[in-house]
C-alpha positions as CSV (number, residue, x, y, z in Angstrom):
1,M,116.1,0.3,101.1
2,K,113.9,-0.4,103.9
3,K,111.5,-2.3,101.7
4,F,114.4,-4.2,100.3
5,L,115.7,-5.2,103.8
6,I,112.1,-6.3,104.8
7,I,111.8,-8.6,101.6
8,L,115.3,-10.0,102.0
9,T,114.5,-10.9,105.6
10,I,111.2,-12.8,104.6
11,L,113.1,-14.6,101.8
12,S,115.6,-15.7,104.4
13,T,113.1,-16.9,106.6
14,I,111.4,-18.9,104.1
15,T,114.7,-20.6,103.1
16,A,115.4,-21.4,106.6
17,L,112.0,-23.1,107.1
18,V,112.4,-25.0,103.8
19,S,115.8,-26.3,105.0
20,A,114.4,-27.4,108.3
21,T,111.5,-29.3,107.0
22,G,113.7,-31.1,104.5
23,S,112.6,-32.5,101.2
24,G,110.0,-34.9,102.4
25,E,112.2,-38.1,101.8
26,S,111.9,-41.0,104.2
27,G,114.8,-41.6,106.5
28,P,115.9,-42.3,109.9
29,N,114.6,-39.1,111.0
30,S,111.2,-39.3,109.5
31,S,108.4,-41.9,109.5
32,Q,106.5,-40.2,106.7
33,P,106.8,-41.5,103.2
34,N,107.2,-39.0,100.3
35,T,103.9,-37.3,99.5
36,K,102.3,-37.1,96.3
37,M,104.9,-36.1,93.7
38,D,105.1,-36.0,89.8
39,K,106.4,-39.5,89.7
40,M,104.0,-42.0,91.0
41,F,104.3,-46.0,90.7
42,D,102.6,-49.0,90.7
43,L,104.3,-51.4,93.1
44,S,103.8,-55.1,93.0
45,G,104.2,-57.8,96.0
46,A,102.9,-61.4,96.5
47,G,103.0,-63.9,99.4
48,A,101.6,-64.5,102.8
49,T,97.9,-64.5,103.4
50,F,98.5,-64.3,107.2
51,P,99.0,-60.5,107.1
52,A,96.8,-59.7,104.2
53,P,94.0,-58.3,106.1
54,L,96.4,-55.7,107.5
55,Y,98.2,-55.0,104.2
56,T,95.0,-54.4,102.5
57,V,94.6,-51.5,105.0
58,M,98.1,-50.3,105.0
59,F,98.5,-50.5,101.1
60,D,95.2,-48.5,100.6
61,E,96.3,-45.6,103.3
62,Y,99.9,-45.5,101.7
63,S,98.3,-45.2,98.2
64,K,96.2,-42.1,99.7
65,L,99.3,-40.7,101.0
66,T,101.6,-41.0,98.3
67,G,99.9,-41.9,95.1
68,N,101.8,-45.1,94.9
69,K,99.5,-48.2,94.3
70,V,100.3,-51.4,95.6
71,N,99.1,-54.7,94.2
72,Y,99.5,-57.4,96.5
73,Q,98.6,-61.0,95.7
74,A,97.9,-63.1,98.7
75,I,99.0,-66.4,97.2
76,G,100.8,-68.0,100.4
77,S,104.5,-67.6,101.6
78,G,105.9,-70.3,99.3
79,G,104.2,-68.4,96.3
80,G,105.6,-65.1,97.5
81,I,109.2,-66.4,97.5
82,K,108.7,-68.2,94.3
83,Q,107.7,-64.8,92.7
84,L,110.5,-62.8,94.4
85,T,113.1,-65.2,93.2
86,A,111.5,-65.1,89.6
87,K,111.8,-61.3,89.9
88,T,108.3,-60.7,88.9
89,V,107.2,-58.5,91.7
90,N,109.2,-55.6,93.8
91,F,108.7,-57.4,97.0
92,G,107.7,-60.9,98.6
93,A,106.1,-61.7,101.9
94,S,106.5,-64.6,104.1
95,D,105.6,-65.9,107.5
96,A,108.5,-68.2,107.4
97,P,112.1,-67.0,106.9
98,M,113.7,-68.1,103.7
99,K,115.8,-71.1,104.0
100,D,119.5,-71.0,102.9
101,S,118.4,-72.9,99.8
102,E,115.7,-70.5,98.9
103,I,118.2,-67.6,99.4
104,A,120.7,-69.5,97.1
105,A,117.9,-69.8,94.4
106,A,117.1,-66.1,94.8
107,G,120.8,-65.6,93.6
108,A,121.3,-62.5,95.9
109,E,121.0,-61.5,99.6
110,V,117.2,-60.9,100.6
111,I,116.4,-58.6,103.6
112,H,113.5,-59.7,105.9
113,I,111.6,-56.9,107.3
114,P,109.2,-57.6,110.2
115,T,105.6,-56.0,110.1
116,C,103.4,-57.4,112.6
117,I,102.8,-60.0,115.3
118,G,99.7,-62.2,114.8
119,A,98.0,-65.1,116.4
120,I,97.4,-68.5,114.8
121,V,94.1,-69.7,116.3
122,I,92.2,-73.0,116.6
123,S,88.8,-72.5,115.3
124,Y,86.0,-74.8,115.1
125,N,82.4,-75.5,113.9
126,L,80.1,-76.7,116.7
127,T,76.8,-75.7,117.5
128,G,75.1,-75.2,120.8
129,I,78.7,-74.8,122.5
130,D,78.6,-71.5,124.5
131,P,81.8,-71.3,126.5
132,Q,85.0,-70.9,124.7
133,L,86.7,-74.1,124.4
134,R,90.2,-75.0,125.8
135,F,92.9,-77.0,124.1
136,D,96.7,-77.8,125.1
137,G,99.4,-78.5,122.7
138,T,99.4,-82.3,123.2
139,T,95.6,-82.5,122.4
140,I,95.7,-80.4,119.3
141,A,98.8,-82.5,118.0
142,N,96.9,-85.7,118.6
143,V,93.9,-84.2,116.6
144,F,96.2,-83.6,113.7
145,L,97.9,-86.7,113.9
146,G,94.6,-88.5,113.5
147,K,94.8,-90.1,117.2
148,I,91.8,-88.1,118.5
149,T,88.9,-88.1,116.1
150,K,85.8,-87.2,118.1
151,W,84.7,-84.2,119.9
152,N,83.9,-86.0,123.1
153,D,87.2,-87.6,123.2
154,P,88.3,-88.0,127.2
155,A,91.5,-85.7,126.3
156,I,89.3,-82.9,125.3
157,T,86.5,-83.2,127.8
158,A,89.1,-83.2,130.4
159,L,90.2,-79.8,129.5
160,N,86.6,-78.5,129.2
161,P,84.8,-79.5,132.4
162,G,81.1,-79.1,132.4
163,V,80.8,-78.6,128.5
164,K,78.8,-81.2,126.8
165,L,80.7,-82.1,123.7
166,P,79.0,-83.9,121.0
167,D,79.6,-87.5,120.1
168,M,80.7,-86.7,116.3
169,P,83.7,-86.6,114.3
170,I,86.3,-84.2,114.0
171,A,86.7,-82.8,110.5
172,V,90.4,-81.6,110.5
173,I,91.0,-78.7,108.0
174,H,94.5,-77.7,107.2
175,R,96.3,-75.8,104.5
176,S,96.9,-77.2,101.0
177,D,99.3,-74.6,99.8
178,S,102.9,-73.7,100.7
179,S,102.2,-71.5,103.9
180,G,104.1,-69.4,106.3
181,T,101.0,-70.0,108.7
182,S,101.5,-73.9,108.2
183,Y,105.3,-73.4,109.0
184,N,104.4,-71.4,112.3
185,F,101.6,-74.0,113.3
186,T,103.9,-77.2,112.6
187,T,106.7,-75.3,114.5
188,Y,104.3,-75.2,117.6
189,L,103.2,-78.9,117.1
190,T,107.1,-79.9,116.9
191,K,107.8,-78.2,120.1
192,V,104.9,-79.6,122.0
193,S,104.7,-83.0,120.6
194,P,107.7,-85.4,120.4
195,E,105.5,-87.7,118.2
196,W,104.6,-84.8,115.7
197,A,108.5,-84.0,115.8
198,A,109.6,-87.4,115.0
199,K,106.9,-88.3,112.2
200,I,106.2,-84.8,110.6
201,G,108.2,-81.9,111.8
202,T,108.1,-78.3,110.8
203,G,107.3,-77.2,107.0
204,K,105.5,-74.9,104.8
205,S,104.1,-77.9,102.9
206,P,104.0,-80.7,105.5
207,D,102.7,-84.2,104.8
208,W,99.4,-84.0,106.8
209,P,98.5,-87.5,108.3
210,V,94.6,-86.4,108.2
211,G,92.4,-83.7,107.1
212,V,91.2,-81.9,104.1
213,G,93.1,-78.8,102.5
214,G,92.0,-75.1,102.1
215,Q,93.8,-72.6,100.0
216,G,95.1,-69.8,102.0
217,N,93.8,-68.5,105.3
218,P,90.5,-67.7,103.5
219,G,90.1,-71.2,102.0
220,V,90.7,-72.8,105.5
221,A,88.3,-70.4,107.3
222,A,85.8,-71.1,104.6
223,N,85.9,-74.9,105.0
224,I,85.9,-74.5,108.8
225,K,82.5,-72.4,108.6
226,Q,80.9,-74.8,106.0
227,V,81.7,-78.2,107.8
228,P,80.0,-79.3,110.9
229,G,82.4,-80.5,113.4
230,A,85.2,-78.9,111.6
231,L,88.6,-77.8,113.4
232,G,91.4,-76.0,111.8
233,Y,94.0,-73.3,112.1
234,I,93.8,-69.9,110.7
235,E,95.1,-66.3,111.6
236,I,92.8,-64.6,114.1
237,A,91.7,-61.8,111.6
238,Y,89.9,-64.4,109.5
239,A,88.1,-65.9,112.5
240,R,87.1,-62.1,113.3
241,Q,85.9,-61.4,109.7
242,N,83.9,-64.5,109.6
243,K,82.5,-64.3,113.3
244,M,84.1,-67.8,114.1
245,P,85.0,-69.1,117.8
246,V,88.5,-69.3,118.6
247,A,89.9,-71.5,121.5
248,Q,91.9,-70.6,124.3
249,I,95.4,-72.5,124.3
250,K,97.5,-73.5,127.4
251,N,100.9,-71.9,127.2
252,K,104.3,-73.3,128.5
253,A,103.6,-71.6,131.9
254,G,100.3,-73.5,132.2
255,N,98.0,-70.8,131.6
256,F,95.2,-70.9,129.2
257,I,95.5,-67.8,126.8
258,D,92.8,-66.1,124.8
259,P,94.2,-65.1,121.4
260,G,91.8,-62.3,121.3
261,N,93.8,-60.5,123.7
262,L,96.3,-58.7,121.9
263,S,98.6,-57.7,124.7
264,A,98.8,-61.5,125.2
265,V,100.0,-61.7,121.5
266,A,102.2,-58.8,122.0
267,L,104.0,-60.4,125.1
268,A,105.0,-63.5,123.1
269,A,107.1,-61.0,120.9
270,D,109.0,-59.6,123.9
271,V,112.1,-61.3,122.8
272,K,115.6,-60.2,121.6
273,F,115.3,-59.6,117.7
274,P,118.4,-60.6,116.0
275,A,120.0,-58.4,113.6
276,D,118.5,-60.3,110.6
277,A,115.0,-60.1,112.2
278,K,114.6,-63.8,111.8
279,V,113.2,-64.6,115.2
280,D,111.0,-67.6,116.5
281,I,108.4,-66.5,118.8
282,V,106.3,-69.7,118.8
283,D,105.6,-71.2,122.2
284,S,107.5,-68.4,124.0
285,D,108.4,-68.3,127.8
286,A,106.0,-65.4,128.3
287,A,103.8,-66.4,131.2
288,Q,100.9,-64.5,129.8
289,G,102.0,-64.9,126.2
290,Y,99.6,-66.5,123.6
291,P,101.7,-69.6,122.4
292,I,100.9,-69.8,118.7
293,S,101.8,-66.2,117.9
294,A,104.1,-65.5,115.0
295,T,105.8,-62.7,113.2
296,T,105.7,-62.2,109.4
297,W,108.2,-60.5,107.0
298,L,108.2,-58.4,103.8
299,L,111.2,-59.7,101.7
300,I,113.3,-57.3,99.5
301,Y,116.4,-57.7,97.8
302,K,119.3,-55.9,99.4
303,D,120.7,-54.8,96.1
304,Q,118.1,-53.1,94.0
305,T,120.2,-52.3,91.1
306,F,119.0,-54.9,88.7
307,Y,115.4,-53.6,88.7
308,G,116.7,-50.7,86.7
309,N,114.4,-47.9,87.9
310,K,116.1,-46.2,91.1
311,D,113.0,-44.0,91.9
312,K,110.6,-46.8,91.9
313,C,112.9,-49.0,94.1
314,K,113.0,-46.0,96.6
315,A,109.4,-45.9,96.6
316,V,109.4,-49.7,97.7
317,V,111.9,-48.7,100.7
318,D,109.8,-45.6,101.4
319,L,106.9,-47.9,101.7
320,F,108.6,-50.5,104.0
321,W,109.8,-47.6,106.3
322,W,106.3,-46.1,106.8
323,I,104.8,-49.7,107.4
324,T,107.2,-50.2,110.2
325,H,106.7,-46.5,111.5
326,D,103.4,-44.7,111.2
327,G,101.6,-47.6,109.4
328,Q,101.9,-49.6,112.9
329,K,98.8,-47.5,114.1
330,F,96.8,-49.7,111.9
331,N,97.8,-53.1,113.3
332,E,95.5,-53.3,116.1
333,T,92.6,-52.2,114.1
334,V,92.5,-55.6,112.2
335,D,93.7,-57.7,115.2
336,Y,97.4,-57.7,114.7
337,A,99.9,-56.6,117.6
338,K,102.5,-53.7,116.9
339,L,106.0,-54.4,116.5
340,P,108.0,-54.2,119.8
341,P,110.6,-51.2,119.6
342,A,113.4,-53.6,119.3
343,A,112.1,-55.2,116.1
344,V,111.4,-51.5,114.7
345,K,115.1,-50.6,115.5
346,V,116.3,-53.9,113.7
347,A,113.9,-53.0,110.7
348,E,115.5,-49.4,110.6
349,N,119.0,-51.0,110.4
350,L,118.1,-53.4,107.7
351,L,116.3,-50.9,105.5
352,K,119.4,-48.6,105.9
353,S,121.4,-51.4,104.2
354,I,119.3,-51.5,101.0
355,V,121.4,-50.1,98.1
356,Y,121.1,-49.0,94.4
357,D,124.4,-48.9,92.6
358,G,126.2,-49.4,95.8
359,K,124.5,-46.3,97.4
360,P,122.0,-46.7,100.3
361,F,118.6,-45.0,99.8
362,I,118.3,-43.9,103.6
363,Q,121.5,-42.2,104.9
């Protein structure tokens, strides 16, 4: 009888421990995805090149943790929205929030989940220039308008006293594809230059007045690196990878900010995130914030029922939950700022709204 009571006590303890630890599912009380299970899936996504260096790291780590592989095609934000709309991928990715017309084309509500904060930088190819160059918004806009065509233009030399700039043409490099990076960069130009706002405006595929196009952030980075006198805009991770110089940019408060300072990038995102997470942090009011900072989103249909595989859809939701929680520890390792707590809370609420057959994945 005594042995029986001891065994019963042990079994009761084990049962209590299992109940306390739960089933391993992701949810509001856990930032961990499901660990490796019998059912593992190949998940697919496509879109923005802006966060691709971070997603490469995150998706690899997620695969190690869960066995679920993520095939991500970095084809540009416009391409990602098109593939999501065509339902050829489980999720899309964009640095520009979907327009009403794009949501209408998608045929159903699409949730935007923020993942990181990144810096769009001005990079250049000049030999013998040691100090980090400085630019302001008006000067950058005039370069991309074709009004400033040489490196020793008075507007550039005035911002860089003591720097001997060459008498050589500026080779402007921009994106050739539909791009969220271009969307945020032209948002900045629109805010700082009335002439740019009137003539060109904001867009993923603007009508560039001058310059040569490159495919994706990698294509623009490659062109800048190969062409003497080149100047273009890229996400800072690509500049770091290619050991390319980046300029300090004068912000709204009048301070020149180095985009290599991740705290300055994070400060730009210290704003109120709306319930739909579609926030504009370009040219923020932060006195020490980097002015061409931007957030980026993963895109997922709110109602996942049409995909026809509930377990696979849950694996995507688990992935998104992990990215916005434990996955954030990887952001700074590849030059992205973490999401502010307010953005994480918004992401949680949005993920809780995703359903299959009318029932949410996260209770």
